[in-house]
N, C-alpha and C positions, 0 to 999 in steps of 0.2 A: 180840618181847615187849620192851616197856620198859624201863628200870632204870627204880633206882632216879634217877638221876639226869637220866634223860631225861624224867621224871614232869612235869606242869605242871598247870593248873589246869580245870575244867570250858571248854567253849566262851562264851562271854564277846558282851557286845556292843559296837560297836564304843569305843573311848575317847570323853569328851565332851573336848571342849576344857581345861573347865577340870580334869580329873582327869591332864590331862598338863601341864598348868601348874603343879600343884601335888609330884608327881612331879619336877619340873625342877626346884623349887622346893627338895626338901627336896636334891636330887642337887647346886643348887648350894652350899646349908650344906656340906656333907661337904668335897665337892672342887674350888669354885670356879666361876669364870668360866673357859677357856679360852681364850689371845686366840688370835688367829690367828694362825701361823706365814709369813715372810716367802713368798711364792706360790714355789711350787718347778717347776723346770723339767717341763713335762706330757711328752715324752720318758722325762727323769727318774723322775718319778710313777712313770710307766705300768713301765718296768722296777724301778723296785724293786718292784714288785705283784707283780708277775712271780716277784721272788725270794723275796719274802716269802712262798711260797705251802711248807708245810709243812718252817716249819722256824720258828727263832726269831730276834729282832731282832738280835742281834749278828750269827749268820749272814748272816744277809742284807747288813747294813753291810760284810762281813767281802767277800763274794763282790762286791759295789757296786764297793766301791774300787780291788778289784784289778783290775773289768774297768775299770773311768777312767785308771786306772794305766798298763793293757797295752794298751787301744785307747783313747783321749781324742778320739777326733771317733765321732761317733754312725755315721758312712758308715762310719768304721774297723772298727766293730762287726760292722757290718748283710757288707760284704767279706769280712772276715777270714776263711780256715779257719773251718768246725763245730770241731774240736777244738782252736784257741786261744781258743773263746768257753771251751769247755769247761771246758778247765782253767782258765779262770781264777776262771771261778763255782762251780767244784769245793766250797768251802764251806759254799756255801749247801742242797747237799742236789741230788740228783734232776738234777744240770747237764745230763747228755743232754738230758733233753725240755725243760730251763727253756732249752738256749744254743738248741735246733734254734726253738721260740718267739719267743724274745727275736730273731733271725734274722730271723724270718716276719711281726713286726708289724711292725722295718724297713724291710725290703721293700714292704709293706702301705702305709707312710702315709709311701715315696719317692717312687711313679709314679718315671717313665719321666726317667731322669735329670737327675733332683732332691736334693734335701739330704733325709731324715728333715724332718718340720715337722707338730707339732700346732697351728701358732699361730695359722691360722682359727675353732680353734673358735670364740670366744667374740664372733665377728659371726655365727654363726646360732644362730637360739635353742636352747636350750638340751636339746629335746625332740631336736632333730635332729644335733646334739652328741653325745647319750646312746647313739642310733640308728647313730650313725659308729663309733663306739669298739667297741660287744660286736657288730660286722662282722669285728672285728680277729681273727686268730686267739688263740683262748685265751682273748680278753680275756670277762667276765661283768659283769653288775650294779656287783658290787663294786671291781670294776677298774675301772670304768668312772666310777662314783661317788668316786673315789678323784681322779681324774683333776681331775675337770668341778670338784669342792668343794678339794682342796688346792693345785691349782695355778693356778687360775680364780677362785676363790669364790664359781663359781654355783650353784643352788641344787641338790643332792642326797646321800645323808644315806649312805657305804655303812655294809650294813651285812653284820659281821663275824662268827663262833663267838659271840663276849662278845654284842655289841650284840641277837642274835637271841636269846641262851639269857636273858638280864637281860630283852630285851620281855618275849619269850615268858612267861614264868614273874609279870611284873607285870600280862598281860591289856592288855596294849598292842598284841600281834602277836599273829596266828593259831598255833595247835598246828600242826604241818603244812603249813603255806603251801608255794608252793616259794620262791625264791633274787624269782626275777622280783617275786612277790608282795609278799615280807617286802619288798623294796625297796620298790614301790608303795607300800603302808600307814605304810612308816615313814616318806616322802614327805610322806604326809599327814596325817600327827600331827603333822609338827615344826610347829611356828611358823614364818615364815617371817623366815630374820635368825640363827634359832639354832640351825642345820645341824650344825656344829663342834662346840658344844657339847652339844649330847641326843647326839650321837653318839661322842663324844670323855666323856662323863661315864656314861655307859651302858658303856662299852669296860672303865672305870679299875676301875666296881663290880662287872664280871662279872670283871677279874681278882683284885682286892683282898680281894670280899665272896664274892657270886654264885659260888661256882665250880661246876666240869660236876657233882663225881662227889658231893661234901659243902658243899654252904655254910652260909657260918658265920651263918646264922639267926641264931642269936641275940643275936649283932652285929651286925646287920644294922641301920643308920637308916631302911632303907624298910619292917622288917618289917609296921609295921602299916595298912601299905598294900600288902601283896603279898597277892595270892587266892593264891597258893603257899606260905604259911608252914606248917609242919607235913604239907606232900605228901611231902615229901624227904630223908634222912636227914640232921640234921643229919652239922657236921665234929664230929670230938673236941674236946672242951677242952684249950686248951694248957696243958704241969706248969707252976705259978704262976712267974715270974719271968721265963718266959722271951719272946724276944722275936720276934714275927712279921716277917715279911725283907718289906719294902715293896718294892712294885711301881711303875713309873711308866708314863704312857703314854707 
């Protein structure tokens, strides 16, 4: 049975480019145009995304920094006793699973007698690069999209839980679609060159306003454009004089 937080509008037609632009412009007015950060190292991005699973950004970052301090080279992470890696990333949670996955990924991208590398990915078509990444242990479309977009600026859009929720409620994405389908749909509707902007601003909106259980529809800048308005139990109004805690993406 669906909970109130999972309720979605009835089936809809695929969004028109004009509707996507209107939503983009409204999000832009609220959150601005995010700047592409300096491209991250692809292996670092890959490992960070693994560490981010089932934890918050702070714990992920602590785990990553401990790992790099104790094992500065990726081949050291690959070759270390599993227990050493597990202990280093313990603050990130489920460290037993993540440590095994990290080492399996590093072995997969090393090849015989080579250092781990993903530097060759921009030299092949993005579809080929994506297909390769999702063959790695535990790597799905979201992780692959993070590497392609944030490390190389290639055309892909990560669909995390916030982007999926907001996109579905707005009628951009199909309710009940698989992760693969959500990524395909999100990529198809995103204007070329605006992959980062749409991803980041939908994520920000999901964190700040369009919460999973009790979205703040009464404060939502997209309320008039949202077919889900009124279908989901609203958040309780805050006491007068209270200050909402800001969440940054």
